[in-house]
C-alpha positions in Angstrom: 0.0 0.0 0.0 3.0 2.4 0.4 3.6 2.6 -3.4 -0.1 3.4 -3.9 0.2 6.3 -1.5 3.2 7.6 -3.4 1.4 7.1 -6.7 -1.5 9.3 -5.4 1.1 11.9 -4.5 -0.1 12.3 -0.9 1.6 14.6 1.5 4.6 12.9 3.2 2.9 12.8 6.6 -0.3 11.3 5.1 1.5 8.9 2.9 3.3 7.5 6.0 0.0 6.8 7.8 -2.2 5.8 4.8 -1.1 2.1 4.6 -2.0 1.5 8.3 -5.5 2.9 7.9 -6.1 1.1 4.6 -5.0 -2.3 6.0 -7.2 -1.8 9.1 -10.2 -0.7 7.0 -9.9 -3.9 4.9 -9.7 -6.1 8.0 -12.4 -4.5 10.0 -14.8 -4.4 7.0 -14.4 -8.1 6.5 -14.6 -9.0 10.2 -17.6 -6.8 10.8 -19.4 -8.2 7.7 -18.7 -11.7 9.0 -20.2 -10.6 12.4 -23.3 -9.4 10.7 -23.6 -12.7 8.9 -23.3 -14.7 12.2 -25.7 -12.5 14.2 -28.4 -11.8 11.6 -28.2 -14.4 8.9 -27.9 -17.6 11.0 -29.9 -19.1 13.9 -27.8 -17.4 16.6 -30.1 -15.2 18.7 -27.4 -13.5 20.6 -28.0 -9.9 19.5 -31.8 -9.9 20.1 -31.6 -12.1 23.2 -28.3 -11.5 24.9 -29.0 -13.9 27.8 -29.0 -16.7 25.2 -25.2 -16.6 25.1 -25.3 -18.8 28.2 -28.1 -21.1 27.3 -27.0 -24.7 27.4 -23.5 -23.7 28.3 -21.2 -26.4 29.7 -17.5 -27.0 30.1 -15.7 -28.4 27.1 -18.7 -27.8 24.8 -17.9 -27.9 21.0 -17.3 -24.5 19.3 -19.2 -24.2 16.1 -16.9 -24.0 13.0 -18.3 -20.6 11.8 -17.6 -19.0 15.2 -14.2 -20.7 15.5 -13.2 -19.1 12.1 -14.1 -15.7 13.5 -12.0 -16.3 16.6 -9.0 -17.5 14.6 -9.1 -14.3 12.4 -9.5 -12.0 15.3 -6.9 -13.6 17.5 -4.4 -13.4 14.7 -5.2 -9.8 14.0 -4.8 -8.6 17.6 -1.7 -10.6 18.1 -0.2 -8.8 15.2 -1.6 -5.5 16.3 0.4 -5.5 19.5 3.6 -5.7 17.5 2.4 -3.2 14.9 1.3 -0.6 17.5 4.7 -0.7 19.2 7.0 -0.9 16.1 5.2 -0.2 12.9 2.3 2.3 13.3 2.6 6.1 13.8 3.0 6.8 17.5 0.0 8.7 19.0 -1.0 10.2 22.3 -3.1 7.2 23.1 -0.7 4.5 21.8 0.0 3.2 25.3 -3.7 2.8 25.9 -4.0 1.2 22.5 -1.4 -1.3 23.5 -3.3 -2.1 26.6 -6.5 -2.4 24.6 -4.9 -5.0 22.3 -3.6 -7.0 25.2 -6.9 -7.0 26.9 -8.7 -7.9 23.7 -6.3 -10.7 22.9 -6.7 -12.0 26.4 -10.5 -11.9 26.2 -10.4 -13.6 22.8 -8.0 -16.4 23.8 -9.5 -17.2 27.2 -13.2 -16.8 26.1 -12.5 -19.4 23.4 -10.6 -21.7 25.8 -13.4 -21.6 28.4 -16.2 -21.7 25.9 -17.6 -18.1 26.2 -17.4 -17.8 22.5 -21.0 -16.7 22.1 -20.3 -13.6 24.2 -17.1 -12.9 22.2 -19.0 -12.8 18.9 -21.3 -10.1 20.3 -18.4 -8.1 21.7 -16.5 -8.1 18.5 -19.6 -7.1 16.4 -20.3 -4.1 18.7 -16.7 -2.9 18.4 -15.7 -3.5 14.8 -18.3 -1.1 13.3 -16.6 1.9 14.9 -13.2 0.9 13.5 -14.6 0.6 10.0 -15.9 4.2 10.3 -12.8 5.5 11.9 -10.3 4.1 9.3 -12.6 5.2 6.4 -12.8 8.7 7.8 -9.0 8.9 8.3 -8.4 7.8 4.7 -10.5 10.6 3.4 -8.6 13.0 5.6 -5.3 11.8 4.1 -6.6 12.0 0.5 -8.2 15.4 0.7 -4.8 17.0 0.0 -3.0 15.1 -2.7 -1.1 16.2 -5.8 -0.9 19.7 -4.3 -4.6 20.1 -4.8 -7.5 20.3 -2.3 -10.2 17.8 -2.9 -13.5 19.0 -1.5 -15.3 15.6 -1.9 -12.9 13.9 0.4 -13.3 16.7 2.9 -17.1 16.4 2.9 -16.9 12.6 3.3 -14.5 12.9 6.2 -16.9 15.4 8.0 -19.8 13.1 7.5 -17.7 10.1 8.6 -16.7 12.0 11.7 -20.3 12.7 12.7 -21.5 9.1 12.1 -18.5 7.8 13.9 -19.2 9.9 17.0 -22.8 8.8 17.2 -22.1 5.1 16.5 -19.3 5.1 19.1 -21.7 6.2 21.8 -24.5 3.9 20.6 -22.6 0.7 20.1 -19.9 0.9 22.8 -21.4 3.0 25.5 -25.1 2.0 25.2 -25.5 -1.4 23.5 -22.3 -2.8 25.0 -23.4 -2.4 28.6 -27.0 -3.1 27.8 -26.4 -6.4 26.0 -22.9 -7.7 26.9 -22.4 -6.5 30.5 -26.0 -7.3 31.4 -25.5 -10.9 30.0 -22.1 -11.5 31.6 -22.8 -9.8 35.0 -26.4 -10.9 35.6 -27.7 -13.4 33.1 -24.7 -15.7 33.4 -25.4 -16.4 37.1 -29.1 -17.1 36.3 -28.3 -19.6 33.6 -25.1 -21.1 35.1 -24.8 -20.7 38.9 -21.2 -20.7 40.1 -20.0 -20.1 36.5 -16.2 -20.3 36.4 -14.0 -17.2 35.9 -16.9 -14.9 36.5 -14.9 -12.1 38.1 -11.9 -12.5 35.8 -13.9 -12.0 32.5 -16.2 -9.3 33.9 -13.1 -7.4 35.2 -11.6 -7.5 31.6 -14.9 -6.4 30.1 -15.1 -3.5 32.6 -11.6 -2.5 31.7 -12.6 -2.5 28.0 -15.6 -0.3 29.0 -13.3 2.2 30.7 -11.1 2.4 27.7 -14.2 3.1 25.5 -15.1 5.9 27.8 -11.5 7.2 27.7 -11.5 7.3 23.8 -15.0 8.9 23.9 -13.5 11.8 25.7 -11.2 12.4 22.7 -14.4 12.5 20.5 -16.0 15.0 22.8 -12.8 17.1 22.8 -12.8 17.1 19.0 -16.5 18.1 18.8 -15.9 20.9 21.3 -12.9 22.2 19.3 -15.0 22.3 16.1 -18.0 24.0 17.8 -15.6 26.6 19.4 -13.9 27.3 16.0 -10.6 26.0 17.2 -10.5 23.5 14.3 -11.3 24.3 10.7 -11.1 20.8 9.4 -11.3 17.2 10.5 -8.0 15.9 12.0 -7.1 13.2 14.5 -6.8 14.9 17.9 -4.7 12.0 19.1 -1.9 12.9 16.8 1.3 14.6 17.9 2.6 17.5 15.8 4.3 16.3 12.6 7.7 16.9 13.9 7.0 15.0 17.2 5.4 12.0 15.3 8.7 11.5 13.5 10.8 11.3 16.7 11.7 8.0 18.1 10.4 6.7 21.4 13.9 7.2 22.9 13.9 10.8 21.9 10.6 11.4 23.6 11.8 9.9 26.8 14.9 12.2 26.8 12.7 15.2 26.5 10.1 14.1 29.1 11.7 16.1 31.9 11.9 19.4 29.9 8.3 19.8 28.6 7.2 23.4 27.9 3.7 24.6 28.9 1.2 24.0 26.1 0.5 27.8 25.8 4.2 28.5 25.2 4.4 25.7 22.7 1.5 27.1 20.7 3.2 30.5 20.6 6.3 28.8 18.9 4.4 27.5 15.9 5.8 28.4 12.5 3.8 29.1 9.4 4.3 25.6 8.1 2.7 24.1 11.2 5.8 22.5 12.6 6.9 23.1 16.2 10.5 24.3 16.6 11.7 24.1 20.2 14.0 27.0 20.9 15.2 25.9 24.3 18.9 26.1 25.0 
């Protein structure tokens, strides 16, 4: 995908990030589409009847092949994502939280499969993948709106619409449906269907950590919307990004500068016309 970005004559900073978003968009579109198939085009009633994820549950039960395929794909992807976030992707303000998210997700996927809580896992993945599809699609349009030295209004309009739908769906899927369907089923219905269900506190603790991270990222969304409404942002950009110069620094360089951070107000006063920050400390 890197040669494609160069062929489109993207700006250097956008060309560097485009392959990451394009790859994620491809994966999440396929995984979410497969989740739609499992939940709405088969006999699984998990979405409309969340307590059903624990009906007839027993230790060592067989995992249906179609669900096992989804688990194999997701486990492989998040295993790779831990390495990619640390060593391949652009470093962002929330990258540490992203690493934690991948570790928690991979742990949930692996252990829910091992202990036969796969029905819950399919519902969790479905409710999360839709937001990643919208996020990566929106980011790609942000990267492509300035290419070949020309501003492309269509990509700008699409990115604005994508940002709006992403914000709404994040709240609806992750902060409304997720507690309503998943946490209700795992915290309450599980004990009704399977008294003394094993690893009750372990899995619910991980799901609650996932919920807290969803709230953490939602604060970024609220911050973005507030900046747009207050006129502090004229176009859609990722508020998690560091400045261009900072994003190119290595992790080691960041650590060396950690003890000499300037106040944000002073940093903003040191911006040059090209948008890069030049630190003039001696």
